[in-house]
C-alpha positions as CSV (number, residue, x, y, z in Angstrom):
1,M,-4.5,-29.4,36.5
2,I,-5.0,-27.5,33.2
3,E,-6.7,-29.5,30.5
4,K,-4.6,-29.5,27.3
5,H,-6.4,-29.4,24.0
6,D,-5.3,-31.4,21.0
7,H,-4.9,-28.9,18.2
8,S,-2.7,-31.2,16.0
9,A,-5.3,-31.6,13.2
10,L,-6.1,-27.9,13.0
11,L,-2.4,-27.0,13.0
12,V,-1.7,-29.3,10.2
13,E,-4.6,-27.8,8.2
14,V,-3.5,-24.2,8.9
15,K,0.2,-25.0,8.1
16,D,-0.8,-26.5,4.8
17,L,-2.6,-23.3,3.9
18,M,0.2,-20.9,5.0
19,P,2.2,-19.3,2.2
20,N,5.9,-19.9,2.3
21,D,8.2,-17.6,4.4
22,E,9.5,-15.7,1.4
23,L,6.0,-14.7,0.4
24,L,5.0,-13.7,3.9
25,C,8.2,-11.7,4.2
26,D,7.3,-9.9,0.9
27,L,3.8,-9.2,2.3
28,G,5.4,-7.7,5.4
29,D,7.6,-5.5,3.3
30,L,4.6,-4.4,1.3
31,F,2.8,-3.3,4.4
32,K,5.9,-1.5,5.7
33,I,5.6,0.8,2.6
34,F,2.1,1.7,3.8
35,G,3.6,2.7,7.2
36,D,4.9,6.0,6.0
37,T,2.6,9.0,6.2
38,T,4.0,10.8,3.2
39,R,3.5,7.7,1.0
40,I,0.0,7.3,2.3
41,K,-0.7,10.9,1.5
42,I,0.6,10.4,-2.0
43,L,-1.4,7.2,-2.5
44,Y,-4.5,8.8,-1.2
45,S,-4.0,11.8,-3.6
46,L,-3.7,9.4,-6.5
47,F,-6.8,7.6,-5.2
48,E,-8.6,10.7,-6.3
49,S,-6.8,11.6,-9.5
50,E,-3.7,11.0,-11.6
51,L,-1.2,13.8,-10.8
52,C,2.3,14.9,-11.8
53,V,5.1,15.3,-9.3
54,C,4.8,19.0,-9.1
55,A,1.0,18.8,-8.4
56,I,1.6,16.3,-5.6
57,A,4.4,18.4,-4.2
58,E,2.2,21.5,-4.2
59,L,-0.8,19.5,-2.7
60,L,1.4,18.1,0.2
61,G,3.5,21.3,0.7
62,M,6.7,19.4,0.0
63,E,9.7,19.6,-2.3
64,Q,9.5,17.8,-5.6
65,S,12.7,15.8,-4.9
66,A,11.1,14.4,-1.7
67,I,8.0,13.4,-3.7
68,S,10.1,11.9,-6.5
69,H,12.0,9.8,-3.9
70,Q,8.7,8.4,-2.4
71,L,7.2,7.8,-5.8
72,K,10.3,5.7,-6.7
73,I,9.7,3.5,-3.6
74,L,6.0,3.2,-4.5
75,R,6.9,2.4,-8.2
76,N,9.4,-0.3,-7.1
77,A,6.7,-1.8,-4.9
78,K,4.3,-1.8,-7.9
79,L,1.8,0.4,-6.1
80,V,1.9,3.3,-8.5
81,T,2.6,3.6,-12.2
82,Y,2.7,6.5,-14.6
83,R,2.0,7.5,-18.2
84,R,3.8,10.2,-20.2
85,D,2.0,13.3,-21.4
86,G,4.6,15.1,-23.5
87,K,7.5,15.6,-21.1
88,T,5.3,15.2,-18.0
89,K,4.8,12.0,-16.1
90,L,1.3,11.6,-14.7
91,Y,1.3,9.2,-11.8
92,M,-1.6,6.9,-10.9
93,L,-2.4,3.9,-8.7
94,A,-1.0,0.8,-10.3
95,D,-4.3,-1.2,-10.2
96,E,-7.6,-1.9,-8.5
97,H,-5.8,-3.9,-5.8
98,V,-4.0,-0.8,-4.6
99,R,-7.3,1.2,-4.7
100,S,-9.0,-1.6,-2.7
101,I,-6.3,-1.7,0.0
102,I,-6.5,2.1,0.5
103,G,-10.3,2.1,0.3
104,Q,-10.7,-0.8,2.8
105,G,-8.1,0.7,5.2
106,F,-9.9,4.0,5.2
107,E,-13.3,2.2,5.5
108,H,-11.9,0.3,8.5
109,L,-10.7,3.4,10.2
110,T,-14.0,5.3,9.7
111,E,-16.3,2.4,10.5
112,E,-17.4,3.6,13.9
113,E,-18.1,7.0,12.6
114,R,-20.9,5.7,10.3
């Protein structure tokens, strides 16, 4: 006979700490945005410097319209922002949280190499 453990106290504690379903769904949606290689390339390029659409397009060897489309998704997710310099929009990471997510993800992937 298999011995059954009583997890009820632990489950109550964990359930009380769990965010609501809407917030967890939003978190899942946020991570889906990181699931696209083009968006990751854009984010990583902005990790290094603020750039205009044409510079990102040239860097990634893509059309400006494709980059603009991905930047719109990233802006809507509040992962990137921009400032105007004359008629040019210079894109940058939205805040240090985004920088941290990218940096920690990269650190995790290269951990064994160190």
